[in-house]
C-alpha positions in Angstrom: -3.7 -27.8 24.6 -3.3 -24.4 22.9 -1.9 -21.6 25.0 -2.9 -18.0 24.8 -1.5 -15.7 23.6 -0.7 -17.7 20.5 1.4 -16.9 17.4 -1.4 -18.1 15.1 -3.4 -15.0 16.1 -0.5 -12.8 15.1 -0.6 -14.3 11.6 -4.4 -13.7 11.6 -3.8 -10.1 12.7 -1.4 -9.5 9.8 -3.7 -11.3 7.3 -6.7 -9.3 8.5 -4.8 -6.0 8.0 -3.8 -7.1 4.5 -7.4 -8.1 3.6 -8.8 -4.8 5.0 -6.2 -2.8 3.1 -7.0 -4.5 -0.2 -10.8 -4.3 0.3 -10.4 -0.6 1.2 -8.6 0.3 -1.9 -10.3 -1.7 -4.7 -13.4 -0.2 -6.4 -16.3 -0.2 -4.0 -18.9 -2.8 -4.9 -22.5 -1.5 -5.4 -25.1 -3.4 -3.4 -28.3 -2.6 -1.6 -27.8 -2.8 2.1 -29.6 -1.3 5.1 -28.4 2.1 6.3 -25.4 1.7 8.7 -24.2 -1.6 7.3 -21.0 0.0 6.2 -20.2 1.3 9.7 -21.0 -2.2 11.2 -18.6 -3.8 8.7 -15.9 -1.3 9.7 -16.6 -2.1 13.4 -16.4 -5.8 12.8 -13.3 -5.8 10.6 -11.3 -3.6 13.0 -12.6 -5.6 16.0 -11.3 -8.8 14.4 -7.9 -7.1 13.7 -7.6 -5.9 17.3 -9.0 -9.1 18.8 -6.4 -11.2 16.9 -3.6 -8.8 18.0 -4.9 -9.0 21.6 -4.9 -12.8 21.5 -1.5 -13.0 19.7 0.8 -10.7 21.5 2.1 -11.6 24.9 2.1 -8.2 26.6 -0.4 -5.4 26.9 2.2 -2.9 25.6 2.3 -4.9 22.4 -1.4 -5.4 22.3 -2.1 -1.7 22.7 0.6 -1.0 20.0 -1.2 -3.5 17.7 -4.5 -1.7 18.3 -3.0 1.8 17.7 -1.3 0.5 14.6 -4.7 -0.7 13.3 -6.2 2.7 14.1 -3.4 4.4 12.2 -3.8 2.1 9.2 -7.6 2.8 9.3 -7.1 6.5 9.2 -4.5 6.2 6.5 -6.9 4.1 4.4 -9.7 6.6 4.9 -7.5 9.4 3.6 -6.3 7.2 0.7 -9.9 6.4 -0.2 -10.5 10.1 -0.4 -7.8 10.4 -3.0 -8.7 7.1 -4.8 -11.0 7.2 -7.8 -14.5 6.0 -7.0 -14.0 5.8 -3.2 -14.8 8.3 -0.4 -12.9 8.7 2.8 -15.1 9.2 5.9 -14.6 10.4 9.4 -17.5 8.3 10.5 -15.8 5.2 9.0 -12.6 6.1 10.9 -14.6 6.4 14.1 -16.2 3.0 13.5 -12.7 1.6 13.0 -11.6 3.0 16.3 -14.6 1.7 18.1 -13.9 -1.7 16.6 -10.3 -1.7 17.8 -11.5 -0.8 21.3 -14.1 -3.6 21.3 -11.6 -6.1 19.9 -9.1 -5.4 22.6 -11.8 -5.6 25.3 -13.0 -8.9 23.8 -9.3 -10.2 23.9 -9.0 -9.1 27.5 -12.2 -11.0 28.5 -11.1 -14.1 26.6 -7.6 -14.1 28.2 -9.1 -13.6 31.7 -11.6 -16.5 31.1 -8.8 -18.6 29.7 -6.6 -18.0 32.7 -9.5 -19.0 35.0 -10.2 -22.2 33.0 -6.6 -23.2 32.5 -4.5 -21.7 35.3 -0.7 -21.7 34.7 0.9 -24.7 36.4 3.8 -23.8 38.7 6.7 -26.2 38.5 8.2 -27.3 41.7 
């Protein structure tokens, strides 16, 4: 049986950060999408990042650090997009990133609590 937190989620955390970084700095694809789709994608991407960090790291100090690191990277990427040809940095995108981090950490908390209830730690002795 898998245990939570699990190192595989740390790998997913790092991979998600790398993917978001690359996608944030390449030329923006042009596609027709409903208004607000971009903000929803930011929310989802940073929610996945923080959720993976929350399920990967063993202490809440490290989970919070993973979340604040994601926020810092998100702010950096928005500034970098403002300087990058063909991209625009956005305060609204940065706020969506932050909301995604908060929701991802909340989701990780809920999953860990449900996991503990379903699979309580066995005490040896």
